[in-house]
N, C-alpha and C positions, 0 to 999 in steps of 0.2 A: 462397208459394203458386205452383205449378207452372201453365203455360198451360193444361194439361188440366183443372185443377180448376175451370176457368169455362165448359168446354165444355156446351151443352146435352145433357141426358141422358135416357134413357127406360129402364124396365124393367118387368116383371112384378112386382109388390110381394107376391103371395100365393104360398104354398107350391106347388111343383110337384105336379101330379095333378089329380083332378076335385074340384070343391066347389061349394057353393051360390053363393058369390061370388068372383070374380076381379078384381083390381085392377091395372091399368096406370097407372104414375106418371110424369109428366114434370117436370123441372126445368130452367128456360129458361136458366140460365146468363147468359153476357154477352150472349145474343142479346136478353134483355130481355122488356118487356112487348109490343112490336110481335109478336115471335115467337110468345108464347104466344098471343096473341088470334088470329094467323093460324092456329096450329095447332088451336085449339079450333073455329074456323070450318070448317076442312077437315074435322074429324073428327066435329062435331056439327051444322054447318050453321048455327049460331048463337053470338053472343057471350054468355058466362055472366056472371052477376052474381057480384060477390065474396062468397064465404063463404055462398052460397046453393046449396042441393041441387036440380039440375035433372033431370028425367026426360027423356032426349034418346035419339036414335037414334044409333048409331055407324056412321059412313058409310065406304064404300070409295072409291077414286079415282074411280068411275063414279057415286058418290051412291047405290049400292045399300046397304041396310041390313044391316050384319054382325050387329048385336045391339042390345038396347036396355037403358039401365040409367041410372045416377045419375052425373052430371059435376059436380064440385067444382072451384072456381078460388080460389087463395090468392095474391094479389098480394104481392110483395116489400114490406117485409121480414118480413111477418107470416105466415110459413110455416115448414114443418120445416126446410127447407134455408137460409132466409133469401132465397131467389130467388123468382121466378115459379113457381108450381108449380100444375099441375092434374092431377086423378085421374079416370078412367073406371073405375066399378065396374059390372061387368055379370056375366053368368054364368060360372061357374068351370070351364068346359070347357077343356082344354089347347088343342084346335084353334081354338076362337073367340078365345082370348087371344092366340095367336100371330098370328092375322089382324089383330086390333086393332094388336098390337104393330108387325106390319110396316107397316101403314099409317101409324102414326106416324112410324116411320123414313122412309117414302117421303115424307110430307107435310112432314117437317122436314129434308129433305136439303139444302134451299137455306140453312138456317141451321147446317148442321154438326151436327145432332142424331145422337147415337150412342148405341150401348147402354152402359148404366151397367156399371161394374165392381162386384165384391162390396164392399158397404159404402160405395159412393160417395155415396149420399144422406146418410148420417149423418156421413161425411167433410165434406161440404159444410156440414152443420149446425155442426160443430166450426169449420171455418175461418172461417165468417161468424158466429161468437160466439153461435150459438143454443144450443150446449151446450160444456160443457167437455170435456176428454179423459175424465175419470172418469165423467161422466154418459154420454158416447158409448159406452164400453165396457159401461155398465149397459143399453143398449139390447139389445146382443147377449146379455149375461148373462140378462136377463129371458126372452128368447126360448128360452135354452138351459135354463133353470132346471129341474132335475129332482125338486125337492121343493117343497112349499108355503112352507116357511120360506125357501128360496133365492129363490122368486120375490118374496116380500115385501121380503126384504132387498135385492134388485136394484131393486125399485121405490122403496126409500128412497133408493139410489144415484142413481136417475135423477131423483128429486125435488131431488137435490142436498144430502143431509145428508152425505154423506161430504166433499163439495167444500167445504161451509161449514166443516167442521172444519179441512180443510187450510187454507183462506183465513184462518181465524182464527188458526192457528200461524204462517203466513207474515207476517201483519200484526205479530204481536207479535215476531217476529224482525227485521222491518223496523224496528220502533221501537227496539230494542235496538241494532241496527246504526247507526242515525243518532246515537245517543248517543255510541257509540265513535268514529265517524268524526269527529263535532264534536270531540272530545276529541283526536284525532290532528291534526285541522287547526289546533287552537290550542293547541299545547303550553305556550305561555307562560303559560297560565292555571294558576296554582298551586292546582289543586283535586284532592283525592282522587276521582277520577273513580268508582272501584269502591264507594267508600262514598257519596259524595253523589248518586249516580244509582241507587244500589241495584242494580248490574248483577248481581250475584251473586244477589239475590233473583229479579229479573226472569227470569234465566236458568233458576233452579231451577224457577219456575212453567211456563216454556216446556218444559222437560225432562219435567215430570209431567204436563203436557197431552198431549205427544208419546207418552208411555208409555200413556196412556189410549187414544189413537187407534189405536195400534199393537196393543193388545189386542183392541179392537172389531175392526179389520181382520184380525187371525189368525182370529178366530170366523167373520167374512164369508168368508174363504179357504177354510175348512173347510166351509162350506155349499155353496161353489162346487164344490171338488175333490173333498171327500169323502176317505176313507181306502181304501187298497188293503190288504186283510186276507187273508192266505193261511192257508189250513188245510193244516199239514204233519204228518207222522207216518209211523209204520209202517202196513202194509196192515192193514185189519180193526181198527183202533181207533175207528171211527165218525166219520170225517171228513165222508162223505156224508151221514150222519144229522144231523151238526150243521148242514151247509149247509141241509138241508131244514127243520130246527128254526128257525133264523135267518130263513130266508125265508118260513116258513109255508106252504110248498108243496113237493111232491114233485118236486124238480128233478132229483135225482141217484139213480141206481140203487142200491139198498142191498141187499147179500146177505152171506151167511157166508163167501163165497169170497173169499180174499185175492188182491188185484190186479184187483178188479172195475173199478175207476176207472183208465183207461188214459191218459186225456188231461185237460187241466183243464177245469172247468166254471165259469163265471163268472155271477154274480148280484149286481144292486145292490139293496140293501134300505136302508130308512130306520130311523134310531133318533133320535128326537128331533128330525126334520128333517135329519139328517145323512146323506148318501149314503154307504154303506159297500159298496165294491165287493169281495165276498166271492169268493175263488177256491179251489175244491176241486181238489186235485192227486192225482196218482198216489202210491200209498204207496211210502215210501222203504225199499228193500231191495235186497240182491244178487240178481241174477236174470239167467237166459240168455235170457229171452223178448226178442226184439228190439224189439217194439212196446212193451213195458213199459219198456224201457231208454229209449226215445225219451221216453216219458212222464215218467220220473224225471228225466231232462235238463231237460226242461221245468219240472218242479216247482222245481229248484233255480234256473233263470232267474228264475221268478216270486218266489222268496223273495228274490233278490237285488234285485228292485223294489219289495218290500213295505214298506208303511208300520208294519204290525203283523203279526208271526208268531203264529199260535195253534198251539202244539206238543201236539198230541193224544197223551195217553197212555191205557193201559188202567188204570182206577183199582185194579183187582185185582192189577196186578202192579207199578205205579208205574213209577219211572225205572229202566229196565234199562240193561244195557251198549250195547245198539244204540241206545236213546234218547240216552244220553251221546254216543254217536259222532255222532248227528245233529245234537244241539244244539251241538256243538263246530264245527259247519261254518256255522251261522248267522252272517250278516255282523255285524259290530260295529256298535253304535249303534242297530240296529233293536229296538224294544220286543218282547219275546217273553213270551207268556202261556202257561203250562202249563195244559192243559185235562184233567183227569183224568174222563175219560168212563166211563159203565157204572157210576156210582156206585150205581145201584139194586141192583147185583149184590153190593154190599159191606155193605150196611147202615149206610153212613155218610152223613149228611145233607149235601146241597149246602151248600158254604161258598166263601168267598174267604179266602185266608190268603197271607201274604208270609213266604217262608222265606228266610233268609240263605245267600249261594252265595259261592264264592271264599275268599280268606283270611279267617280269623277276625278280626272287629274292623275290617274296611275298609269296612263299611256297605253292601256290595252285597247286593241281595236280588233274588228273583224273585217274581213274582205266580203263585200257583196257583188255579184255579177247579175245584171239584168239581161235576160235573152229570151228568145223564143226558139225552142228545140224545134217545134214544128216547121216554122219558116227558116230556121237557120240564122236568123239575125243575132249577132252576138256571140255566137259560138266561137269565133276567132278570139275575142276577148277571154273567154275562159281558157282556151289553150294557151294563150299568152300568159294568164295568170298561174297556170299549172307550171310552166316553164320557170317562172320567177319563184315559185315555192321550191321547185326542184333544185334552185340555184345554178341553172343552165346559163352559160354564157357563149355569146356567138363566136368568139375565138377558138371554142373547143373542138373545132373539126381537126385539130392537130394533136389531140390528146392521145395517150396511151391508155389502154384498157387496164383495169384494175380490179383486185378482188377485195372482200372485206378484210381479209388477213392483212393484206398490204396495207390498208387505212389503218388498222390496229398497230401494226408495227412503226408506221410513220407518226402516229400519235404519241405512241410510247417514245419514240426517239426525241419528239418535240418536247415532251415532259421532262426527259433526263436533260436535254440541253438547257431548258428553263431553270432547272435545279442547279447546273452548272453555272449558270449566269448569276444566280443567287449567291453561290459560294465564292465566285470570282470578285463580288463587291465586299467580301470579307477580308479578314487579315490573312498573312501567309499561313498560318495554321489550317486554313480551309483548303489548302492545295490539294490534300490527298482526297478530301471529298470531291473536288473538282475534278481531279483525275479519274475518280471511280464512276462519275456521272457520265463523262465522256466515254469511259470504257462500255457502260451499259448502252448508251446511245449507239455505239458502233454495233454492238451485237444486235440490237432491234433492226438496223438498217441491214446488216449481213443476212439476218433470216429471210429477207425478202427474195435475196438472189441465190440463197442455199449455203452460203458460206458458213453459216450456222444454223443448222436446221437438224431437228431430231428425227429419228427414223419413223417414229409414230406419225409424225405430220407428213412426211413423205408417203408413207401408206395410205393416209387419207387422200391426199392431192391425187395420186395416180389411181387409185381405186375407182375413181369417178370418170375416168377416160373410157373410150370404147376400146374394145379388143382389136388388137392389130394395129394400134397406134402408139 
């Protein structure tokens, strides 16, 4: 813990702008109870009862009333940060909140009170063992949730569901490590450790449990991040119409004139609670129009960053030579769905089909969805295909929200456990390698909840929080 992690801090805890209620929060840090009580006396003219709401005036240095509202006092350790905390809940005007904030800093100057940095209150909660790191991140995820499903999953993480699963994994790894280390410490004992302690069985159970947690975390990461879906294709194939159909609103201008869309249009929609960041782009073609050329360059830039590319084709013509040239430039490894639009003009019903591509017999295939964006027929089929590509599962309503760093840590732990399993199948001389892989797996898991985390990582995580949280 750095010296600054115990400074008394203060901040406005509500969002910028006007509102019915505004909150100024103080955490006393190393200054302790005496400082908290002195600040309360200076700000309200009285000593507050612990965990009781008091209707009081908020006073300036001359004793003039700045505002009136509710004051709350939470003595350590029973507070959000684990320190002595009090809050002033008044009217949500930006000027009056700034006046109250400045009065707090002025009254607390003798104690070293300073303005809090982004996320510093939650960082204190983590450092004082009120929250682990996964729960602390869930605070920000709950605030930033863009869908109901994401908010519910963030709430589960904040309640500790994710952390409990991680702790259970760590406990099992520690138990197995103890058995291995004991065998290494007493090599004279002529026992077949792997058989007597059922190390292989225990390790197999841990790996299965980890795979389950990783599957749930993937679903949670999908809820948090969503998918970047780029609509690409030649001009006038219905990209803007499809954007409007997916969004359920007229977001893009639709005309029969090729090249109407000159720049990207972005819209976030929801499918089963998953945020889809749909990007309509300029039609891909050779052109002498300088503005359209810039739009096409931006189209290829967006395609390079896409999670999924929807390659729109005219159902009346199918895959033309120009479309083949476009498809050849799509980045390798990015899922591509061919969307044959305007199927209402062909007499063919909407459908999903998978067609073989590449060399015969190599198993490569491409998904084709026939639909009519204008009529809305078949759009539900496309939504279902996007869910399939995302790997979304219906049971995922109970998942916890996760971040990319959590997935990396879980995958790293899985790799170390796989190496441990490989060593377990060798002779007794491999036991020290077996033990080392278990130790590395435990470190990776501990980094999720913060038992093993660098200060640099903490700085990155909490710097992204809003001030006052």
